[in-house]
N, C-alpha and C positions, 0 to 999 in steps of 0.2 A: 403177748396177747393171747396165745392159745391157752397157756397155763391159766391165765386170768379167767378166760371164758369157762374153763373146765371147773375152776373153783366156784364161779357164779352158778354154773348149772347145778353142781352138787348141793350148794346152799339152798337154791330155790326149790330143789326136789324134796326137801325135808321141812316139816312144819316150823321147827326152830330156826332153820335157815331162812325161811321167808320172813319170819318176824325180825331176824337180824338184819336182813336187807332193808326191810321197811323202816327199822329204827335208824339205820344209817342214812337212808333217804330223808327222813325227817330232820335228822341233825344237819345234813348238808343243806337242805332247803332253808332251814331257819338261820343258818350262817350266811347264806347268800342274801337273804332278805335283810339281815342285820348289816351286812356290807353295803347293800344298795342304799339303805336308810341312813346309816350312821358312818359309813366310810371306815376311817381308822379306829373308831370307837365301837367297832362291831362286837367285840367281846363284852362290852358294857351293856349293850342292847340285845345280845343274843338270847338271854333268858326270857326277855319279854316276848320275842318272836317265837321261841320254842314253846312256851306256855300257850300263846295264842294259836299257834299252829296245832297243838294237841287238842285245844278246845274246838277248833274247826273240824278236826278229824273226828272228835267225839260227836259233834252235830250230825256228821254224815253217817257215822256208825248207828247212832240212835234211829235215824230215818231207815237205814238199810234193814236193821233187825226188826223194826216195826213192820215193814212190808213183808219180811220173811216169815212173820206169824201167820200170813195168809196162806193157807195150805193149798189153795187152788192156783197159786203162782209158783213157778219155779225160777228163782233168781240165778242167772247164769253169770259166768265169769266176764263175758264180754260187756254185760251191763255194769258190772262194778268198775271195770276199767274206764267205761264211758263216763260214769258219774265222776270218777277221779280226774279223767281228762277234762271234763267240763269245768271242774273247780280249778285245775291248773291253768287252763285257758283264760279263765276270768282273773285269776291272780296275776298271770303274765301281762294281760291287758292293763291291769291296775299298775304294775311296775312300769309299763311302757308310758302311761300317762304321767306318772310321777317323775320319770327321768327325761322325757322327750318334750313335754309342754313347756317347761321353763326355758328350753333352748330354742325350740322351733315355734313357739306360740307368739302371741302379740305383746308379751311382757306384762300383762295384767296381774294384779295381786293374786287372783285365783289360780292362774296358770303358773306363776312363779312358785306357789305353794304345792304344785303338783296335782291339782284337782281338775277334772274335766267338766265339772258342773258347779256353778255358783252356789246353788242350794246345799250341795254336800260340803262345800268349803265352809259356809256360814254355820251350818249345824255341827260340823266336826270341830270347829274352833270353839264354839259354845260348849260342846261336850267336854273338851279338854279343860276349859275354864271351870266348868261345874265340877269336874272331877277333882280339881285342886282347891276347891272351896270347902270350908268346914261347915257345910250344910247337908242335910239329907238329900240323897239322890232323887227322892220323889219330887224335889223342887223342879225337875224337869218337866213335870205336868202342869206347872204353873209358872208364869213369869218369862217363859221363852217362846211366846206365841209367834214372834217375828221370824225365828229360825226353825221351829217345829210346832206347827199348829196344834198337834195332838200330844206330842211329848214322848211317844213310844220309842222311836229310834234314838232320840237324844238321851233317853234314860239308858238304853242298851249301850250306847257308845260311852257314856260317862261311866258306866258300871265297869266296862272293859278297861278304860283308862285309869280308873281309880285302883282297881284290884289286880290288874294284870300289867299295867304300864309301869314305866320308870319315871325318871325326873324330866325326860325330854319327850316332846310330842312326836310320835311317829305315825303319820297317816296310814302307812301300809299295815299297821296292826289291825285296824278295822277292816281293811280289804280282805285279810285272811278270813274273817268271820262272814262277810257278805258273799265271798267267792264260795265258801263251803255251803252256806245256807241256800244260795241260789242254785247250786249244783244239784240240790235235792229235787228241783223242779223236773230234771231229767227222769229221776227215779219214779216220782209220783205220777208223771205224765205217762210213762211206760206202764205202770200198774194200772192206771185208769183205762188206757186204751186196750191193753191186753185183756182185761176182764170184759170190756165192751165189745171189741171187735176181733180180737185175736192177735197172734204174734206178729204177722207181717206189718200191719199199720202201726202197731206199738213200736216196732223198730224205727220206722220212718219218723214217727212223732218224736221219739227220744233223740234221734240225730238232729232233727230240726231245732229242738229246743237247745241242744248243745251248741249248734253252730250259728243260731240266728244272731245277727249283729247287735240288735237293740237289747237282747237278753244278755249278751256278753258285756255290753256297755254298762247296764244297770247293775250287773253282778259284779262289776269291777269298780264300782263307785260306792260311796257311803250314802246310799239312797234306800228308802223304805221298800222300793219295788223288789229289792233282793230278797226280802222276806215275804212280801205278798205274793210273788210269783209261785213259790212252792206251796203256800197256804191254799191258793186257789186250786192248784192241781190236786192237792191232798183232799180238799173238800169234795171235788168231783169224783175222786176215787172212792171215797167213803160213801157217796151217794149211790154210785153203781154197785158197790159191794152190798150196801143195804138192800138195794132193789133186787139183787140176785139171790142173796142169802137170807134176807129178813133178819139179819143178825144185829145185836147191839154193838158189835164192834164197828160195823159200817157207820152207824149213827154216831158213834163216839168220835170217829174221824171227822165227820161233818161238824159236830159241835165244838171240838177242840180247835179246828181250823177257824171257825167263826169267832170264837172267843179270843184267839190269839191275834186276829185281825183288828180287833177293837182298839188296842193301844196305839196301833199305827194309824188307823183312821175308821172311826165309826161309820162315817158315810160310806167308805169302801165295804165295810162289813155288811152294810145294809144292801148295797148293790149286789154283793155276792150272794146274800141270802135270797134276794129276788131271783137271780139267775138259777140258783139251786131249785127253787120252787117251780119255776118255768120248766127247766130241764126234767124234773121229776114228773110233772104233769104230762109233758110230751112223751116220756118214756112209757107211761101207762096209757097212751092213746087218749088222754084227756078224760078217761073213764074214772080216774081216781076221785073225782068229785063225789062219786056215789059211795066211797069207802070210808067208814068212821076212822080207820087207822090213819088216813091221810090227814084228816082234820086234827087228829091228836098229835101228829107229827108237826103240822103247821102251828098248832097252839104251843107246842114245846119250843119251836124255833122262834116264835113271837115272843115268848117269855124271856128267852135268852137275849133276843135283840132289845127287848125293853129294859132288861137289867143293864145291858151294856150302855144303852142310851142314858139311863138314869145315872149310871156311875160317871159317865163321861159328859153329862149335860153341860157342866161348867166350861168344858173345853170346846164343845161344838156349838153351843148356842150363844149368840151375842147378847148384849144387854137389851132387855125389853122383850125377848122372845121367851114365852112361857109354856108353849105346847108344841108338839111335833108338827101339826098342820102349819102353824106359823113358821116353824123352822124350814119346812119345805118351800114355803113362799119366799122366805128369805134367801134360800139356796138358789132358786130360780132367778131372783132379783140380782143376786151377786154374780151369777153366771152371765146374765145380760150385761151387768156392769163391766165384767171383764171382757166380754165381746166388744163393747164400746171402747174400752181402753186399748184393745188390740187394734181396733179399726183406726184409732187416732195415731198409733205408732207404726202402722202397717206401711208397706211400701207404697210408692206412688201409683203402682199398677192397681193395687187393692183399692186405694182411695178413688182412682178413676172409675173403677167398677161401681163403687158405692155412690159416686156422684151421679151416675146414670141409671141407677136401679132404685126401686122403692124401698123405704126404710125397713118394712116388714121382712124383706128378703134378705137383709144383711146377715141375720143369724144363720139362715139356711146356706148362704154362700160361704160363710166362714166354716160351717160344719163340713161342706163339700171340700173346701181347701184342707181341712184337717184330715179327712179320709185319705187324701193323696200325700200327706206328709210322712216322710221326707220325699220330695218329688224328684225323681231321677234326672230329668233334663236340667233343672235348676242346679242340682249337685254337680253334674258334669261340667256345666259352664261357669260354675262359681269361681270368682277371682279371689278367694280367700287364701290365707297362708297355706302352703302345701299340706301340712299336717291336718289342718281343719278341713281342707278340700277332700283329702283322702278319707277322713272319717265320715264326711257327708256322703260321698259316693258309696262307701261301704254300707252305711245305714240304709241309703236309698235302694241299693241293689237287693238287700234283704227284703224290704217291704215290697218291691216291685215283683219279686219272684212269688211271694206268698199271696199277694192281692188277687190275681186271677182265680186261684183255688177258692179263696173266700167268696168271691163274686159268683162262682159256679155252684157253690154249696146249696143255696136255696133251691135252685132249679133241679138239682139231683135229689134233694131231700124231699121235695113236694112232687113226688111222682104221681101219675094219674091213677095209679091203683089204689090210692087212699090210704096206704100204710102210713102209720105214724110211729115215731120212735126217737131214740137218742139223736139221730142225725138231724131231725127237725128242731129238737130242742137246742142243740148246739148251734145250729144256723141262727136261730132267734137270739140266743143270749150272746154269741160272738158279735153279731152286728149291733145288739144293744150296747155292748161295751165300746165298740168302735165309735158309735154315734154319741154316746155319753162323753167319751174322751174328747171328741171334737167339740162338743157343746161347752164343756168345762174349760177347755184350754184355749178356745177362740182360734183354733187353727195354728197355734204356735209351733215352730219347727221342732222345738225341744220338748215342750210340755205334752204335746199331743201324743207323740209316740211313746213317751214315758208312762203316761196314764194307760195307754193301750197295751203296752207289753206286760203289765201285770196279769193279763189273761193269756199269755203265750202258750200255756198248757192246753187251754181250750182251742186256740187258734191252730196250734200244731196238730192236735188230734183231728180237727175238722180237715186240715190240709191233707193229712194222711188218708183219711176216710175218702175224700174227694178223688185223690189220685187212684186209689184202688177200685172204688166203686164206679168211677167214670169208665175205667177199662172194662169192668165187668158188664156194665150196661151198654158199652159201646156209645156212651152219650156224646153228643157234639158240644155240650155246653162248656166243658173246660177248654176245648179248642176255641170256641167262640169268645170266651173270656180272655184268653191269652191274646188273640188277635185284636180284641177291642182295647186292651191295655196298650198293646203295641201300636195301634193307630193313633191313640192319643199322644203317645210319646213321639211318634214320628212327626206329628204336626207341631208340637211344642219345641222339639229339639232345635230345628233351624230358626224358630222364633227367638229362642234364647240366645242362639249364636249371633243372629242379626242385632239383637239388643245390646250385647256385651262385647262383641267383637266386630271386625270389619267385614264379616260375611254378608254378602248381599242376598236378600230374600224378599220377594214381592209382597208377602202378606205381613204387614207390620202392625196391624191393629189387633189388640188382644181379644176383643169380642169376635172378630172375623176368625181368629185362630180357634177359639173355643167352638164356635158354630161349625167350622170345617171339621174339627175333630168329632164333635157330636153327630154331625150329618154323616160322616164317614162310617162311624160305628153303627148308626142306624141303618144305613144302606147295606152294610155287610151283614148285619143280623137278619134283615129282610130277605137278602139274597140267600143266606144260608138256611133260613127256614123254609122258603118256597122252592128251593133248588130241588129237593127230593122229599116232598111231603109224605110220599108212601112209606119211606123208611121210618119217619117219625110215627106214623100211625101204626105200622107193624110192631115197632118197638113198644108202643104203649099197650097194644093188645097182648104182646108176649108177657109184659109185666102183670097185666091183669090175670 
């Protein structure tokens, strides 16, 4: 072992030695993936995984060198290893789903095929079928509405299977691509936060994106969020770069990110464009309305959005919809219809709430449910199969840790000194994304976090800023948010225990539990604010 370690040290200390070790690592990883997917036929499938792995590495290198052109940033070795680690972590998760779900799941066709999400299974099977048909791959953008409404991810998957795949369908082949693409979220988030607030919050944000459960889950699945997550972070990086340097390179990052979002979802691209505009206005203290350059930029972005909508009109507009205003009305109507559908298939608890509340409030109730999903008390007491219960707890823990920081963000951003900037813009757009996800998903346990995690780069940036800014200001709002979330969990945990186990708890009514939780939070906040008002006033004067 000593001799082997000495050889390894000598190899890694020279450029050619590092390349040799990297090549050996790539070969070994491709062999392992081939063995996991094909068993004894690993040498027949090894070439497929080797080429796909090299493509994934190429995607990561393109992103790395694109950021490296920014002379104001110094890319360090730890960041490179973190990006690689994020990709490996997502790939490992994909392998776990592929091998474990068929054994420990419920035996559904989706689980037996090794997929953690039904949407990923349906789309991936359609992509394999399309790849083996003698038709143009552009067929993905028409005729496959049921498995991919817009066709972008279906096209990419079919492209990979047709030109990189073999005679057998290997789902892990696409996981290599999604893991590599989603890992770039770490890099782009770091670059965005590093330019905006410095190195310390950038490190925190990069680590959070790397380890956040929902980001790992989507990066280890054949889902479009694996691509939209890095595109959102890249767009915000471009915006901050343009704002600081007034360079066309920054604007180019924004435009490329928006254009690449369109094949995945034109509606998502429109939401991202709105977020960019709001953030840009906030960064300039809302004074930009008086600058002609802003209107030129908005006009350019509007042209890009218009071209994208025009090109994708047949994909995004149903029959009978002939203009964007009618399309917005249709989207709101469809969202309401989905809310109604969710209400009909919801649990008896939700149905009970609906029976005792006015109809106009149901959408707001479902949005509130969506903000809390995945809810930690429900995950802890879930009686699902152990693998699914573990996944639920893992996901819920991640969101429970992040939520107090996001709740505290507006209070820290809207300080009494009247300063406006990126922190206010991010607070607005992050909560806009959270609420839109809740509105669109109807509070669904899976769809709501999936829509929301597309903006994980922004959420991680805001969490990092809140953590450091809260300490700088000695602000009590982060502590208050943590206690508030803890109080709600403390009331709901015994309620769930009583409902699903033999645990005895006096408060069995859902409404009473909600009211007790809300009342506890309200009383705590009131006590916290009036306990020492002199500190609050002194802190506000110091900020002024």
